[in-house]
C-alpha positions in Angstrom: -2.4 14.8 30.0 -5.0 12.7 28.4 -6.3 9.8 30.2 -5.8 6.3 28.2 -9.0 4.2 28.4 -7.5 1.1 27.8 -5.0 1.8 30.7 -7.7 3.0 32.9 -9.2 -0.6 32.1 -6.5 -2.6 33.0 -5.9 -0.4 36.3 -10.0 -1.1 37.1 -9.4 -4.8 36.6 -6.2 -5.0 38.7 -7.3 -3.0 41.6 -9.9 -2.6 44.0 -12.7 0.2 44.2 -11.1 3.3 46.7 -14.2 3.2 49.5 -14.3 6.4 51.6 -17.7 7.1 53.6 -19.6 4.8 51.4 -18.3 7.0 48.1 -16.0 4.4 45.6 -13.8 5.5 43.2 -12.6 3.6 40.3 -8.7 2.9 41.2 -7.4 4.9 37.2 -9.6 7.8 38.6 -8.1 8.0 42.1 -4.1 7.7 40.7 -5.2 10.4 37.9 -7.0 12.8 40.3 -4.5 12.6 43.0 -1.0 12.3 40.9 -1.1 12.7 37.2 2.6 12.8 37.2 2.1 9.2 39.0 -0.2 8.1 36.4 1.7 9.1 33.1 4.7 7.3 34.2 2.5 3.9 34.6 1.0 4.6 31.7 4.5 4.5 30.5 5.5 1.7 31.9 2.2 -0.4 30.6 2.6 0.7 27.1 6.2 -0.5 27.4 5.6 -3.7 28.4 2.9 -4.2 26.3 5.3 -3.4 23.2 7.8 -6.0 25.0 4.9 -8.6 25.0 3.8 -7.7 21.4 7.6 -8.3 19.9 8.4 -11.2 22.4 5.3 -13.5 21.4 3.1 -11.9 18.7 5.9 -11.3 15.8 7.6 -14.7 16.2 4.2 -16.6 16.7 1.5 -14.8 14.6 3.2 -13.0 12.0 3.6 -13.8 8.2 5.8 -16.6 8.5 8.6 -15.1 6.1 9.2 -11.9 8.5 8.8 -14.4 11.9 11.3 -16.9 10.6 14.0 -14.2 10.7 13.2 -12.6 13.5 12.7 -15.5 15.6 16.6 -16.6 14.2 17.8 -13.3 15.0 16.7 -14.1 18.7 17.7 -17.3 19.2 18.8 -19.0 15.8 22.2 -17.0 16.3 26.0 -18.6 16.8 27.6 -15.5 17.3 26.7 -11.6 17.3 28.2 -11.1 13.2 25.4 -13.8 12.6 22.9 -12.3 14.5 23.5 -9.0 12.5 23.0 -10.6 9.2 20.0 -12.3 10.9 18.4 -8.8 12.4 19.2 -7.6 8.3 17.4 -10.2 7.4 14.4 -9.3 9.0 14.2 -6.0 7.7 14.8 -7.0 4.3 11.9 -9.3 4.4 9.6 -6.7 5.6 10.4 -4.9 2.2 10.3 -8.0 0.2 6.6 -8.5 1.7 5.8 -5.1 2.1 6.7 -4.9 -2.1 4.2 -7.7 -2.7 1.5 -6.2 -0.5 1.2 -3.1 -2.6 1.3 -4.7 -6.0 -1.0 -7.9 -4.8 -4.0 -5.3 -3.8 -3.0 -3.3 -6.9 -3.8 -6.3 -8.6 -7.1 -7.6 -6.7 -8.1 -3.9 -7.4 -7.4 -3.4 -11.0 -5.8 0.1 -10.0 -3.7 1.6 -13.2 -0.8 2.7 -11.9 0.0 4.0 -15.5 2.4 6.9 -15.3 3.6 6.6 -12.1 7.0 7.5 -11.6 10.0 6.5 -9.4 13.9 8.1 -9.4 12.5 9.9 -12.8 10.9 7.3 -14.6 8.2 5.4 -15.2 7.4 2.1 -13.9 8.0 -0.8 -16.3 8.3 -4.3 -15.9 12.1 -5.3 -16.5 15.1 -5.6 -14.5 15.6 -1.8 -14.4 12.1 -1.1 -12.5 9.4 -3.9 -11.1 11.8 -6.9 -11.6 14.8 -5.1 -10.1 16.8 -6.4 -6.8 17.8 -2.9 -5.5 15.7 -2.7 -2.4 16.2 0.9 -2.1 14.5 1.3 -5.8 11.8 -1.3 -4.1 11.2 1.3 -0.7 10.7 4.1 -3.4 7.9 2.0 -5.4 6.6 1.1 -1.9 6.4 4.8 -1.0 5.0 5.7 -4.2 2.2 3.1 -4.8 0.9 3.2 -1.0 -1.8 5.6 -1.6 -3.6 2.9 -4.1 -3.6 0.8 -1.1 -6.8 0.4 1.9 -6.0 -2.9 2.9 -2.7 -2.6 3.5 -2.0 0.5 5.5 1.9 1.6 5.4 2.4 4.6 7.1 5.3 7.6 6.8 6.8 6.5 9.8 7.4 2.8 8.2 8.6 4.2 5.2 11.2 6.2 6.8 12.3 3.6 9.0 12.9 1.4 6.0 15.1 4.4 4.4 16.8 4.7 7.6 17.7 0.9 7.8 18.5 0.8 3.8 21.2 3.1 4.1 22.3 1.1 7.5 23.3 -2.0 4.4 26.2 -0.3 3.4 28.0 -0.5 6.4 27.7 -4.4 6.1 30.5 -5.0 4.4 32.5 -3.9 7.5 30.6 -6.5 9.8 33.3 -9.2 9.3 35.6 -6.7 10.8 33.7 -6.6 13.9 34.9 -8.3 17.1 32.1 -9.7 19.3 31.6 -6.6 21.7 31.3 -4.2 18.8 29.0 -6.6 16.6 26.8 -6.7 20.1 26.7 -2.7 20.3 25.4 -2.6 16.8 22.8 -5.1 17.2 21.6 -3.6 19.8 21.5 0.1 18.1 19.8 -1.5 15.1 17.4 -4.0 16.9 15.4 -1.1 18.5 15.1 0.5 15.1 13.7 -2.6 13.7 11.6 -3.1 16.8 10.4 0.3 16.1 9.0 -0.9 12.5 7.8 -4.2 13.9 5.4 -2.0 15.9 4.3 0.4 13.4 3.3 -2.8 11.2 1.2 -4.4 14.1 -1.5 -5.2 11.5 0.7 -7.5 9.9 -0.5 -10.5 12.9 -3.5 -10.5 11.1 -2.1 -11.1 8.0 -1.9 -15.1 6.9 -0.2 -16.6 3.7 -1.9 -19.6 2.2 -0.6 -21.8 -0.4 -3.8 -23.7 -2.3 -3.4 -27.4 -1.9 -6.8 -29.1 -3.1 -10.2 -28.9 -3.5 -12.9 -30.4 -0.9 -16.2 -31.5 -0.9 -18.6 -29.4 -1.2 -16.6 -28.1 -3.6 -17.0 -24.6 -2.6 -14.4 -26.1 0.5 -10.6 -25.6 -0.2 -7.4 -26.8 1.7 -4.2 -24.6 1.8 -1.4 -24.6 3.5 -1.3 -21.9 6.2 2.5 -20.1 6.7 2.3 -18.3 9.9 4.6 -17.3 13.1 8.4 -19.0 12.5 7.9 -22.0 11.2 8.7 -22.6 8.0 6.1 -26.0 8.2 2.6 -24.9 7.4 -0.5 -26.3 9.0 -3.5 -27.3 7.0 -6.2 -24.6 6.9 -9.6 -25.1 5.6 -11.8 -22.5 4.0 -15.3 -22.1 2.3 -14.7 -19.7 -1.1 -17.2 -17.4 -2.6 -18.1 -18.5 -6.5 -15.5 -15.4 -7.3 -12.2 -16.7 -5.5 -12.7 -20.3 -6.9 -12.7 -19.0 -10.3 -9.8 -17.5 -9.9 -7.2 -18.5 -12.7 -4.3 -18.3 -10.1 -6.0 -20.8 -7.4 -2.9 -23.5 -8.1 -0.3 -25.2 -5.9 2.6 -22.8 -6.9 0.7 -19.7 -6.3 1.0 -17.8 -2.6 -2.2 -15.7 -1.6 -2.6 -13.4 1.4 -6.0 -13.8 3.4 -6.6 -10.4 5.2 -10.0 -10.6 6.9 -11.2 -13.2 4.7 -10.6 -11.2 1.5 -7.9 -13.6 -0.5 -5.1 -11.6 -2.7 -2.7 -13.2 -5.1 0.9 -12.4 -3.9 2.5 -14.7 -6.7 5.2 -14.1 -8.3 6.7 -11.5 -5.8 5.8 -14.4 -3.3 6.3 -17.5 -4.6 6.9 -21.1 -4.2 9.6 -23.3 -5.7 9.1 -27.4 -5.4 12.8 -28.8 -4.3 12.6 -32.5 -3.5 9.3 -33.4 -2.6 9.4 -30.4 -0.4 7.9 -26.8 -1.1 10.0 -23.7 -0.4 8.4 -20.1 -0.1 10.7 -17.6 -1.9 11.3 -14.0 -2.4 11.2 -12.6 -6.1 14.9 -11.0 -6.4 15.2 -10.2 -10.2 14.7 -10.5 -14.0 17.6 -12.9 -15.0 17.1 -12.9 -18.7 14.3 -14.8 -19.4 14.8 -16.2 -16.2 13.2 -14.5 -12.6 15.9 -15.0 -9.5 14.2 -16.0 -6.1 15.7 -16.3 -2.8 14.6 -18.9 -0.7 13.8 -18.6 2.8 15.3 -21.0 4.5 18.0 -20.8 7.4 21.0 -21.1 4.9 19.7 -18.5 2.3 20.4 -19.9 -1.4 18.9 -19.0 -4.4 17.2 -20.4 -7.6 15.7 -19.2 -11.1 12.3 -19.9 -12.4 10.9 -20.0 -15.8 9.4 -16.4 -16.7 7.0 -18.2 -19.1 5.8 -20.2 -16.1 4.6 -16.8 -14.3 3.9 -15.3 -18.0 0.0 -15.3 -16.7 0.8 -12.8 -13.7 3.4 -10.7 -15.8 0.6 -10.2 -18.3 -1.9 -9.0 -15.7 1.1 -6.4 -13.7 2.0 -5.1 -17.4 -1.8 -4.5 -18.5 -2.0 -2.2 -15.2 1.6 -0.3 -15.9 
């Protein structure tokens, strides 16, 4: 079996070198040379610990808030296993909403034409039967078709396969209320393994921050954003110095959301947007077009819906329309 450089480094920093008659060998070399099977077993245990640490710490504290919030609630904010199952579903649905927003946002940012792209036998269109549809199976199919245009946001075949499997599980949720606590606990155990595989495949999300413009500072190139990261829905201030192209962005307004990835600002609205209520700013997912309104779902402990006039989002929609 091949050696693992990261694991070797872990062994060599954890254990002293082995010295015999004045000759020293690193611990990793001794273990591998003496017993490859023991090396492989230790490597698997090491990787398992790394994955669990990632799920316990990185996902709830470093992932974008819409995903981290529901993931944290799944593990710390439930009252019974029926509710916990619904929170788990909200977690993977949040992943679908976010990836959908990322794909379209990068395409817009890069001005890539997606004219003629076919999903379920029909060309993409900007209406409730296509891009503005709330059908998650359709959204996964759109992500699958359009991800080839994305270079900033990398979505693997494995992630798509998991999303399709999870979406097929949604049909069974109409029967969840009939489960007893033990059955719900067992079902949660089965599905949480799949969701964890998805989150591990999307490790790059730990480098993603969601930003909302607040105000310009001094000097003029400096801007204050509200930064949403981790499971708290209460943002922290984040001051950034922007380059001229970003400062000239016509979408740099308080209601719009951006993703910050390695210093690149990309507008996520209208797919991930904000709505102001009673002086509080709510993050919300775009669900679907409803006449001349856009139905959105607020990201909150108790999910609820609201509507936004399409006219408010017209500049976003015009830009998307120009690409299809």
